[in-house]
N, C-alpha and C positions, 0 to 999 in steps of 0.2 A: 679665309677671307679679310678679314679682319689687319692680317698681320702684312697680307700683301700690299693693301691701299699704305700700310705704315711705309714699307719698304719705295714706295714708287711715292710717299709724300705728297699723295690725294686726300688731302683733308676734307673735300667735299663728299668724296665717295666713303670717307670714314665717318662721316657724321650720318649718310646716310645708313652705313651699316649696323650703327650703334641706336639707330631709330627702329631699325627692322628687327634688331635683337629685342629690344625692350617690347616691340608687339609683338612676338614672339613668346615674350615672358607674361605680358597682361593675357593672353591667349592661355596660355599654361594655367595663371588663376583662378582664369572661371572655371577650366577644367576640374579646378581641386575644388571650389565653392559648389559645383553639379554633385560630387558625392561625399565632402566632407560631412562629417556628423556636425548634429546643432548642438551650438555650446550647452552646456547644464553648470547648474550652481551646486557647488559643498553645504550641505546642510549639517550643521554642528549639532551633535547629541551624545551623550555621554554613552547611547548604548550603542553607537556607530564608530569606527575605528577610524583617526585622522588619515585623510587620504596626502600622499606626499606630492611635492610638487610636479614631479618625474610624472608623477600619473595623473595628474590633472592636466599636464601637456598633450601627453599620448592619449587621453580619452575626452581632452576639448572641456574641461570641467573648469569652471571660473568662481570665485568666491562670492558667497551673500549670505544675508541672513539666517537664521535660523527658521526652517518651516514644517514640512512634513514629518509624521515618524517615519519610522524603518515598517512598519506594515504598511503604510501608506503607499511607500516609496514599492513593495513588494509588490500589493495591488496594480499599482500605476503598470508597471512591467508585464506584469502577469496577465494584465486584462489586454494589453497591447500587441504580444506576440500571438493572442488567439487572433486579434481581430485583423491584424495585418498580414498572417501567415496560414492561416485557415481556412480553406474553401468548401463547397459542399462536394460531398462526394471523397473525401482524401481518409486515407489510413493514417491516425496521428499514433504517436508515441507520448504517452502522459508521465511528467517527469514525478519523482518524488520530493516531499520538502516543503518549507514554510512559503518558499517563493512560488514553486510547481502547482502549491495548492489555490494557488488564485488563478492560474490560468487553468486548472480543471473545472474550476467555480464558474468560469467563463465560457469555456466550452459547452456547461451544462446550462447556462444561462441561455447560449445564442442556438441552442438544441430546442430549448422548451420553446424560443419567442417563435421558431421559424426561420429565424435567420441564415442559418445551416441546416442541412439537409444530409442524408445519405451516409453521416459519417459513421466509422466504427475505429474505436481507439485501443491502445492495447497499454494498460499499465505495468510501472517498474517495481510495484510492491504490493503487499497486502494493503497495506493503509490506501494507497492511490487507486486499488481496483473498490475498496468499500467506498470510500467518497465518490467516483463515479456511478455505481450503482444505484447509490442514495441519488443521485441529481438525473439518472434515467440515460446515463451515458453508453450506448450498445459498445459491448466489448468483444474482443477476440482476443488470439495469440500468435504468436510467431507461429506456430505449428501450421497455422489455415494461411497466415499472414505475411509473407516474409520479406516483403516488401513495402515500406514506408514511406509515403510523400514528406512527412518533415513529422521531428519529434520535437518538444519545449521541456528545457529540465531547466532547474538553478544549478548553481556552483558555488562552492564552499571558499575558494580563490582563482582568480584570474590572473594570468600574468600577462605582460605587453605582446606577447608572442601569441596571446589566445590560447594557449595551453591552461589547462583545469586540474583542480584539484577536486572530488566529488567523493562523497560516500559518507559524509558526517553523519548521513540519519541510516547507515549500514545497507543501503540499497544498491551499491553500486556494482555487484555485477549484473543485476536484471537491466539497471541502466543503462550499461555500456552494451548489453546484449542487442538490446531495443534499438540504443539512439545509433549504433553504428550500422544498423539496416537502413536507416532514414537518409531519402535523399538529400532533404534539408536537416541542420540540427539547430534550431537556437536557444541561446542561453541566456536565461535571464537573471539579471541581478541589481542590486543598489548597490551604490557607492563604496560599501563599505566592505564589498567583497574583490575590488582593486588591489595590485599587488605589484612590487617591483621584481619581485621574485619568489617562487612557489617555496613553500616550507614551515617559515618562521612563523607566518600568520595562522596557522593553520596547520593538526598534525595531517600525517598523511594516512586513510584509510587502506589497509590490506587484508583481503578476504582469504582468508586458510581452512586449511581441514583440520576436524577437530583432532585426528591421529596424529600422535606426535608431533604435538602445537608446539610443546617447550623447544624441542628440536628445531621445527621450521623457523622459531623467531629466533632463534640463537642465529642460525644459516642467513637468514635476511639481514641483520645486525650486521654479520658480517660482511657483506657486499662490499665492494670497494667501492661501488657507486654511492652506498648507502651510508660513506663514512660519517661518523659523526652523532648518527642520529639514536634515538632512543627509544626503543618500542617497549609500547605496554598495551599488553592484552587490554580489551574493552569490556568492562563488568558492567552487569546488569542490563540496563536495556539498550537492544542493538541502536535504537535510532537516535544516541547521540553518544557524544565520546568523553561523555560526564559520569564519573564512579558514582552510581544510584543503585547499588543493590552487591550483594555478596556475591552472587552467581556468572558465571562466563554470558555474557550475552552472545546469542545466538540469532544468527540470519534466519529470512525467510528460506533459506536453502539449506537450515542448520550447519552453517557452518560458522566458525569463530571470525573475529575482526581485531588484526593488529595495529594498532594508530604508530605512526613513526613519529616521533618531536624531533625538529632540527632547530639549531638554534642560529643557523645562517641558511641563506635560500641555495637552495638545490642546485648544483654546477652545470649538472648535465640531465635535464629533464627528460630526453628519449632515449638516453644511455640506461638511465634507473628504469625508465618503464618496461624498456627491453629485459633487462636485468631479472626484476623482479616476476615479470612474466614467465619467463622459462627455467624459475627453481620450482623443484618438486616438491608440494606440498602447500604452494601458493596457487589459491582457485583465481583472482585476479586482484588489480588494484585501484586504486583511486585517482592515477595520472591519467588525462583523458585528451593526448595529444594527436595534433594535426584531425579533428572531428569537427570543431566546430566551423559552423558557415555563417552564423554572427553573431553577436554580442548586442544584447539590449540592456542597457544601462538608466535605472533613473537615478532621474536628480531634480534637483530644486525648481528647473523651467521647462520638464519633459522627460524622453527619453531619448538616448542617443544610441545611434548604431554602428559598431564597429566590426567590420570584415576584412580577413585575411587578404582580398585583392585591393580591398580599396587602402588598405594601412601601407602594401607595398609602391601604390601609384603614388601617395603621398610622399612618402620615403625619397621615391625617383625625382618627383617633380623639385622637393626641395634640395636633393644635390645638384640638380640641373641649374636651379636658381642661385646655387652656392657657386656654381663656374661660372656663370655668366658673369655675376660680381667679379670675380677675382679674374677673369678676362678684359671687364671694362676698365677696370684699376690700369692692368697692364697696358690696354691701350694709350690711358692717358699719361702714362708716365715715358712712354713711348712716343707719344707725342710732341709732349715738351722737349725731349730729347734731339727731336728731328729739329724742330722749331730754332734751335739753340745753335745747331748748325747752320 
């Protein structure tokens, strides 16, 4: 329409078209505001990994002075996840780890004071089961409840596509079995877990069978999609990837864990996930791809929510704004040429 106006040298109509275009742009901006996550502030601490400029831009984070500790951030996001996503009568998946701990704690509080009723939960580890029992949370299993309303769990890393690395606490198999059955999978993290690419910031756990485990480890390392990884058998406790014992770490399922260390970001996360899953001797792996409903990230000024649908809408609107800007520039140049004629 703009080009037709230029050809016929109708400057009045050109002006009207430009005004209409900017009105549409303003409407799009209001749509962005409707679903865009609230801005967060980075809290600098020696215990929290630095957040890159790209991560800040994607997750809506701005710089600020140091404030809450990492544990306080975990509590903030853990409590909010239950407050916002758990309703009475639900079947809830309970994650494992230092952040999920606070979600379980909050669920117990709301059941005790009567805010929530008729809740049953499925724990993803023995540790979580014991915590839930102490809090009086009614527990069931997938054998009786194969469909969950929501599952809430932490993550060791989150990339811009909302793919996850999980399993630092050794519960990756049970976590995936429970969370894949949930209508909504809510991921709760603090800013230290955001990354540009999975791999370098946290080793990828892979649960394997004890039988011929050395053969399985060599086979994993030889996969083209795992090129460059250093496969390390987990020793000591299965609940962390630190060497804290002389015995091979054993999971709740009686299996071993090999941690894959990468110097560079994993190039094709879905491909690696498929290759590992198809390997004989591998029980499961810590790549959670395409499962995330929303990522709740705790920061200095609160909690931001990022979801795949919102991310795609934002990218589309930004592209449209860039196209419109280019079109207006072309229009201005074309108008100058017409006037010179």
